[in-house]
C-alpha positions in Angstrom: 125.9 104.8 106.1 126.9 105.1 109.8 124.3 107.8 110.5 121.6 107.9 113.1 118.4 108.3 111.0 116.3 108.7 114.2 117.9 112.1 114.7 117.0 115.1 112.5 120.6 115.6 111.5 120.7 112.0 110.2 117.6 112.7 108.1 119.2 115.9 106.8 122.5 114.1 105.9 120.6 111.3 104.2 118.8 113.7 101.8 121.7 116.1 101.5 123.9 113.4 100.0 121.6 112.5 97.1 122.8 113.4 93.6 121.1 115.6 91.0 119.7 118.0 93.6 116.8 120.0 92.1 114.8 121.4 95.0 115.3 122.8 98.5 112.6 123.6 101.0 112.4 124.3 104.7 109.7 122.5 106.6 108.9 121.8 110.2 107.3 118.5 111.2 105.8 117.4 114.5 108.6 114.8 114.8 111.3 117.4 114.2 112.1 120.3 116.4 113.7 122.6 113.9 113.3 123.4 110.2 115.7 121.6 107.8 116.9 122.7 104.4 116.3 119.5 102.4 117.7 118.9 98.9 116.1 116.0 97.1 117.3 113.8 94.2 115.5 113.3 91.0 116.6 109.7 91.0 116.4 108.8 94.7 113.1 108.4 96.5 113.0 108.7 100.3 110.4 106.7 102.1 109.4 108.4 105.4 108.0 106.6 108.5 107.2 107.8 112.0 107.7 105.8 115.2 106.7 107.5 118.4 107.1 110.9 116.9 110.5 110.2 115.2 110.9 110.7 111.5 112.9 108.1 109.7 113.9 108.0 106.0 115.1 105.3 103.6 115.7 105.7 99.9 115.6 103.7 96.7 115.2 104.3 93.0 112.3 106.6 92.0 111.2 110.1 91.2 110.1 112.8 93.6 107.2 114.9 92.5 106.2 116.6 95.8 107.9 119.1 98.1 109.2 117.6 101.4 106.2 119.0 103.3 103.7 117.6 100.8 105.4 114.2 101.0 105.1 114.1 104.7 101.5 115.1 104.8 100.0 113.8 101.6 102.1 110.9 100.5 103.0 109.3 103.8 100.2 110.5 106.0 101.7 109.1 109.2 100.7 111.9 111.6 97.7 113.9 112.6 97.8 117.2 110.7 96.1 120.4 111.9 93.1 119.8 109.6 92.7 116.2 111.0 92.9 117.4 114.6 90.2 120.0 113.9 88.0 117.4 112.4 88.5 115.0 115.3 87.9 117.7 117.9 84.6 118.8 116.2 83.5 115.2 115.8 84.9 113.4 118.8 82.9 110.2 118.3 85.3 107.8 116.8 84.3 104.4 115.3 86.9 102.1 116.7 87.6 98.9 114.9 89.2 96.0 116.8 89.7 92.2 116.2 87.7 89.7 118.3 89.4 86.6 119.8 88.0 84.5 116.9 89.5 86.9 114.3 86.3 88.8 113.3 86.1 92.6 113.0 84.3 94.6 115.7 83.4 98.3 115.4 82.3 100.3 118.4 81.6 104.1 118.7 83.7 105.9 121.4 82.6 109.4 122.3 85.4 110.6 124.6 88.3 110.7 122.1 91.1 113.2 122.7 94.1 114.1 120.6 97.2 114.1 122.8 99.8 114.8 120.1 100.5 114.1 116.5 100.8 110.3 117.1 98.6 109.6 120.1 94.8 109.4 120.6 93.1 108.4 123.8 89.6 107.5 124.8 87.9 106.6 128.1 86.6 103.2 129.0 83.2 103.8 130.3 81.3 100.8 129.0 83.7 99.1 126.6 84.3 95.5 127.9 84.5 94.0 124.4 86.8 96.7 123.0 89.1 96.4 126.0 89.1 92.6 125.8 90.0 92.8 122.1 92.9 95.2 122.4 94.4 93.2 125.3 94.5 90.2 123.0 95.3 92.1 119.7 96.4 95.7 119.9 95.8 96.5 116.3 93.1 99.1 115.9 91.7 101.6 113.3 89.6 104.6 114.1 87.4 106.7 111.8 86.0 110.1 112.5 83.4 111.5 110.1 82.3 115.1 109.5 78.9 114.6 107.9 78.6 118.2 106.9 81.9 118.6 105.1 81.8 115.0 103.8 85.4 114.5 105.1 86.7 111.8 107.3 89.9 110.9 109.2 91.1 107.3 109.3 93.8 106.4 111.9 95.6 103.1 112.4 97.8 102.1 115.3 98.5 100.0 118.4 96.3 100.3 121.5 97.1 99.6 125.1 94.9 99.8 128.2 95.7 101.9 131.3 94.0 100.7 134.5 92.3 103.2 136.8 94.3 104.6 139.7 97.6 103.8 138.0 100.1 106.7 137.7 99.6 107.0 134.0 95.9 107.0 134.4 96.1 109.8 137.0 98.4 111.8 134.7 95.8 111.8 131.8 92.4 111.6 133.4 92.1 115.4 133.4 91.8 115.3 129.6 88.2 114.1 130.1 87.0 116.9 132.4 85.0 118.4 129.6 82.6 115.5 129.8 81.4 116.3 133.3 78.6 113.7 133.3 80.9 110.9 132.2 84.2 111.8 133.9 83.6 109.9 137.2 82.5 106.8 135.3 85.8 106.3 133.4 87.2 102.9 134.5 90.4 103.1 132.4 92.0 104.8 129.4 92.8 103.4 126.0 96.0 104.8 124.5 96.4 104.4 120.7 99.9 105.1 119.3 99.4 105.8 115.6 101.5 104.6 112.7 99.2 106.0 110.0 96.7 108.8 109.6 94.9 109.8 106.5 92.3 112.5 105.6 89.6 111.2 103.3 87.4 113.3 101.0 84.1 112.4 99.4 84.1 112.1 95.6 81.9 115.2 95.6 85.2 117.2 95.9 86.5 115.7 92.6 84.7 118.3 90.5 86.2 121.2 92.4 83.2 121.9 94.7 84.2 124.0 97.7 83.8 122.8 101.3 81.7 125.8 102.3 79.2 125.0 99.6 79.1 121.3 100.5 78.7 122.1 104.2 75.8 124.5 103.6 74.0 122.0 101.4 74.1 119.3 104.0 73.1 121.6 106.9 70.0 122.6 104.8 69.4 118.9 104.2 69.4 118.0 107.9 67.3 121.1 108.8 64.5 120.0 106.5 
């Protein structure tokens, strides 16, 4: 098509040119710096992906049934939404899954997780020799954060890389960990995870329409007993 789909205008042109336009909605996404007026086709399905904060779109046959904003957040789930970020910041212990050298899964809790932006999570290496070894060999990771009171979780997937202490990049980001005063001086490196997927998970208890406030109150009472 001769268009740069890595640029917001390229995304707009791709959707604008579809036939049988039936909806138009403005939305702003973390990967886009301005709202776009998108018109979607009943016959053409656009598949969105995000690479380093850039929204890309391709299309094939199919039927849209969500608004553009809903597609980006509910159908694709490639970025950290406000609700996900809130959950992570309130429950900063992430269960990090890596792959061992012999191909086995390994899960380790990390308590210094910080959301940098919509596609980046970092955590400090305080006592994580096995996790660091694994990501240096295989950068594929998944991280899960659980809010036990709301019965919600956030599952992230991406590529990890290790930043050595005293490097320029380390010095630029070490201040993110100042809130952990007792651990700050013990951080030996930083693990950066660039995300390609993020999904908010709900307990089946929500399926019958139960409200979060009610669920949270019930579980707080349970743990207080």
